[in-house]
N, C-alpha and C positions, 0 to 999 in steps of 0.2 A: 323702692325710693330710687331716685335718679343717682347716679354716680356724683353728679355735681352737686348734691345737697349734701355730700359727706364732708365735714369741715376737717381739713388736714390740720390748721393751727390752733386747734383747742386742747391738744395733746402734746407734750414735750416729745415723746418718742415719734410721733408720726410726722410732727413738724419738723423733726431733725432729719427725715429721709430726703434723699436727693428725688428730683423727678421720675427716674426710670423705676426706682424701687417702689415709690408711693403709686405709681400707675400699675404695677403688677399687682398690687394689694387691693386697689380701690375698688375694682369689680366686686370683691367679695367683702367688701365693709358694708355695716349696716348700722345706721344710728337708731338707738335704741333707748328708752326710759329705764332709769333705774330707781324703782321705788325704795322707800324708806324699810329697812328690815329684809330686803329681798336676800335670800341665799343665793351666794354665787357658787360656792364650792363646799363639800363637807370633808372633814380631814380624812385622809386617805381615801378619798372619793375620786372618780374619774374627771379629767378636766377635757371636755369637749369643745368649750369655747373661751376665748380669753378676750377680755374688756381693757379698751383704753377709756378710762373717764374723763369727761371733759370738765364739769363744775361738780361731779359728785364725788364722794369718797367712800372707799371699801375698807373695811376693817379685816385685817387678819387676825384671828384669833384662836388660843388654845383653850379648850375644854377639859376642866379637870375631873377627877372622879366623884366628887362632891356637887358638881354640877356649876361649880363658880367658873367664869371665863376671864381671860387676861389678856388683851390686845398686845400682840408682839410687832404688829407693824400695819401702816396704812398704805393705800395706792390710790392716788388721785391723778389729777391731770399732769403730773410729773412721770408717770409711770404706766405699768401694763399689769394686768393680773395673769396668774397662771405660769409665771418663770419657772417654778420648779418642775413644771412638765416638760420642759425642754432640756433638763438635766438626765434624762434616763426613762423612769417610769413616767407614765402620762396621769400622774395622780397630783392632788393638792397635800401639802405637809399640814396646813392649817385649815380650819372653819373661815370661809370668807364671807362676809355679808355687808349690804350697803348700809353704810352708817349716816350718811346724809345724802338724800336724794336728788337726782337732777338726771342729766343726760349722759350718754357714754357710746362708744363705736365699739361694734362687736364683730367677731369674724371667729372661723373654726380655729381650732389649734393646728390642724393639718396645714391650713395656708399659712400661717406663721412658722411652723417647722419647715416647710419647703423653702420659704424664703430665707429662713435663718441657716439651713444648712448650704446655701449659695456660697455662704461665706463672704458675704459682701457689707453693705453700711448698714442692713437691719442687725446683722449678728454683732458688729463692732457697737451699735449702740445698746443693744439688748445686754450685750457682757457688761458694758460701762454701767447700765442702770442696776444690773445683779449686784454689782459692787456696792453701789449706794446703797441698796436694800438691805445687804448684809450689814453695812456700817449702821444702818436705822435700826435693825433688830439687835445688834450688839449694844448700842448706844442707849436703846430703851431698857435693855435688861440692866445696865449699870445704873441707869437713872432710877429705875424703880428701886434699886438696893440701898442708893446712897443719898437721894434728894429729898426734900421736903414735898409734902402733897402741894403746896402753893407753887412751889418751882415746877413739879411735875406737871401740874395744872396748866401753867404759863408755857410750857415746852410744848404741851399737847395743842393748846389753843393755836399757837404760833404754827404748827405743823398743818394743822386743818385750815387756817387761813390761807398760806400758801398754796396749798394743793386745791382749795375751791376758787380761790381768788375773790374773796368778799371777806369783809369784817364781820358780817353777819352770820351767826352759826346757830343753826336749829338742832338743839341736841336736849334731851331729858336727863334730868339729874341722875336717874338711875341707870342710864346708858353710860353716863360718865364715870359713874362709880364702878361700873363693870370693866370698862377700858382701863382705869388707873388701879383696878382691884385693890378697892377701899372702900369704906362704907359710905353710904349716902350722907351722913350726917357729917363725915368728914370732908366730903365734896363740896358741900353746903358752907361750912366753915371757910375752906379754902377760896371759895368764888367769893364769899362776903370779904374776905381780906384783901382779894383784887380788886373789889369794887371799891372799897373804902381807899385804897390808893389811887384811884380814878383811872384805873386802867382799863376795866371793863364794866359794861352793864350788864346785870344779870338778873332774869326774872324767869319763873316757870318755862322751862321748855326753849329758851332763847337766850344768846350771849352775843353781846356787840362789842367788839374790840374798840376801845377809844383811843387809845394811845398806843399805835404799833411798837414806836422806839422804846417808850418806857417798859412795855411788856417784855420786849427783847432784851432790855437790861435787867430786869427783874428775873427773868428765866435763868436757870442753871446753864452750864456750859455745853449741856448735850445738845440743845437745838442748834448753835452755832457750828457744832462739829459736823453735823449731818448735813446742815445747809452748805457750808463750806466745800464739802465733797460733792455734793450735787453740783454746785455751780461750777466746781472745777472739772468735773466730767462731762457733764450735759448742758450747762449754760443756765442762766438764772430764768426761773419760772414767771417772773414779771415781765419777760419780754414776749410772753404768750398773748 
């Protein structure tokens, strides 16, 4: 694939790079499909590649001994996968899977580490993104412990919408229940409540956000806390 076919402006981290830094990376970037359910990393497994999603969404999940999974963070067009591999060991602390399919940009961890270790623009941007990601993980833990399923679902849908750039979200009820660490029946009741309020259209495998502003008002404070931090440090995703 030619260098000119790689879109710099589909992902916030790449879009934030100055021309010289992006030009050093560009020959090593590959546009790839990220199909639904594709495993990116296994927990404690090696990180050979990093991904910059464009309109795809990657879920970072912890798997418990009983086989259940809990989502602890997401990576979309606002970020990059594999950031923990820049902190020492070249491994992932969580399992990573593609939650919403689409496209992304891939390169090797070695390429990113070389540019990161220059101490220039990419390092600065990734360090700011790490701060936002840690805020997201911490806020998710607090949200799961204190807020209703309806509020958590609203927050989660808002995060998905921001990171894929569309109000149409294709997700199964089973997957949502795994990500929110609750039963499918509970997810169904929560989605029905949001639909009755006129916030979403919900049917099997598909959710459409009908009123984004009202959904933001309905959601708990956790969504705004993470969004404000992201906007402050990296700029609004709506600019992409």
